[in-house]
N, C-alpha and C positions, 0 to 999 in steps of 0.2 A: 504494500500500500504506500503510495507516495506521501512524503511528509508535507503537512499543511503549514504554510508560512504564517507568521503573525500578521503580515499585510493582508493575506487572504482572509484570515479570521476577522480582522477589523472591517474589511470591505463587506464581508457577508453580514456582520452585525449591522453595519450601516444600511445595507440593502433591506434587512428585516425591519429595522427601526423606521426606515422611510415608508415601507409598505404598511406597517402598523399605524403610522401617523396618518396616512391616507385613509385607512379604515376608521380611525378614531375621529377624523374630521367629519365623516358621514354620520356616525352614530354615537359618538362619545366614548369615553373609556370603558364604562361598565357595560354598556349595551353591545359592544363589539365582542364577538366570540373569538376564541383561538382559531376555530375553523375559518372565520372570515379573514383573519390575519394570514393564515396559511394560504388561503386562496388568493389573497391580494399579492402575496409575495411570489407566488408561483413555485415555491419550494415545498419540499416534503415536510411532514410533521417532524420527522427525525432531525431534519436540518434545523428547523426552528428550535426544537427542544435541546439540540446540541449547543445552542448559543444562549438560550434563555430557559430557565427551569419552569417558568410560569408566565401567565399573562401579566401578573402584577410586576414581575421583573421587567417586562417590556414597557409597561406603563411608566415605571420609575425611570428607566433609561430614556424614553422619549421625552418625558417632562424635564429631565435634567439637561437634555440636549437643547430643548427649546429655550429654557431659561439661561443656559450656558451661552447660547448665541446672543441673548439680550445683554449679558455681561460684556461680551466682546463688543457689542454695539456701543456701550458706555465707554469702554476702554479706547475704542477708535475715536469717539467723539472727544475724548480728553486730549487727543493729539492734534486737534484742529485749533485754528486761531481765527477770530476770537472765540473763546469758549461760549457756548450757548448757556443762558441762565438755567440753573438747576430745575426751576419749575417747568421747563420745556421737556425735560427728560421723560416724564410719564408718557407723553405723546409718542416719543421714539420707542419706548418699551412696548406700549400697546400696539403701535403699528407693526412692530416686528412680531409680536405675539399673534396678532390677527393674520399676518401673512403666513405664519407657520401653522397655526391651528384652524384658521377660518372662523371659528366660533370660540370666544373667550370663556364661554360657559364650561368648556372642557376643563379649564383650570379650576373652576369652582368645584367640579366633581372630584378632582384630585385632592383638593384641600379637604373636602368632606371625607374622603377615604383616610386622610391623615389623622383624623380624629380617632378612628378605631383601629387602624393598621399601623403597628409600630414601624415597619419597614418604610412605608410611605411617609409617615411622620418624620422619620430620620432624614429622608431625602429632602422633603419640603423644608425642614429646618436648615439643612446644610445649604440648600439653594438660596434661602432667604438671607442667611448669614453672608454668603458670597456676594449676593446682589447688594446687600446693605454696605459691605466693605467697598465694593466698586463705586457705589453712589457716594459714600463718604469721601473716598479719595478724590473723586471728580469735584464734589462740592467744595472741599477744602481748597483744591487747586483754583477753582473759580473765585472763591473769596480772596485768595492771595493775589491772583492776577487782576481781578476786576476792582477790588476795593483796597488793595495793598494791606490786607489783614495779615498780621504776623502768623507764621505757620501754626504755632501752638493754639492761638485763638481761633484760627480757621478750622483746625481739627475739632475743637469743641463745638463750634457752630455746625460743622458738617455731621458730627455724631448725633446732634439733636435733629437735624433736618433730614438725614437719609431715611429714617423710619417714616417720616411724613410722605416722602416721595414714593416709598413702597406702598403705603396706605392709599395713596391716590390711585395707583394702578389696581390695587385690590378692590377699592371702591368702584372703579370702572367695571371690573369684571363682575362683581356681585350685582350692581345695578343693571348692567346690560343684560344679564342673564335672567333677572327677576322682574324688573320694572318695565311694563309694556310701553310706556311713553317716554322711556329714557332717551335723552338727546345727547349722543356721544360728543358731538362737536361743542355744544354749550358746556358740557362738563369739562372738557379739556381746556376750553377758553377760561373757565372759572379757576381751574387748577393753576394755569399760567398767570392769571391775574392775582390770585390771593395767596398762593404759597409764598413763603418768605424768600426774599432775594438778598 
């Protein structure tokens, strides 16, 4: 039997995660069955289970990838000049999430699973900590460059403001999933207008 390279394993996991994400976009995390993921991927059940022991493992990996890409978005934005004000970042994060997931309600389903599933809770916690760290770094840098705030003071402000930026994204997700007359654009304009600068 030929030896499988690490590159091949990574490519196959990517292929499975991409297929799962397409299936999740149509039906959500919980309503999508393993059979649908298998069919979407075009691979055998054995190939899928060789990379992921369960649907939950796929959900965790897909969610981590989606949020990981949003962290990369923030890191890329930190390399631009001039830096955009931190209250504009929720729009960036939500735009990326919508592009990846189609429907942000899928994230709400994941958070709901995190309440009762320790593995999902751990991943959700780790993702929020990573995102909060990236947002705090960006916000501190923005305060330093825009207002000339000394680094120590900028770090304190950023540590206070980063959770607010995350909450703005979470508020968008919850309201867009539950409130029928939710106005996404009005919400994002209000975030940009009222969150601290």
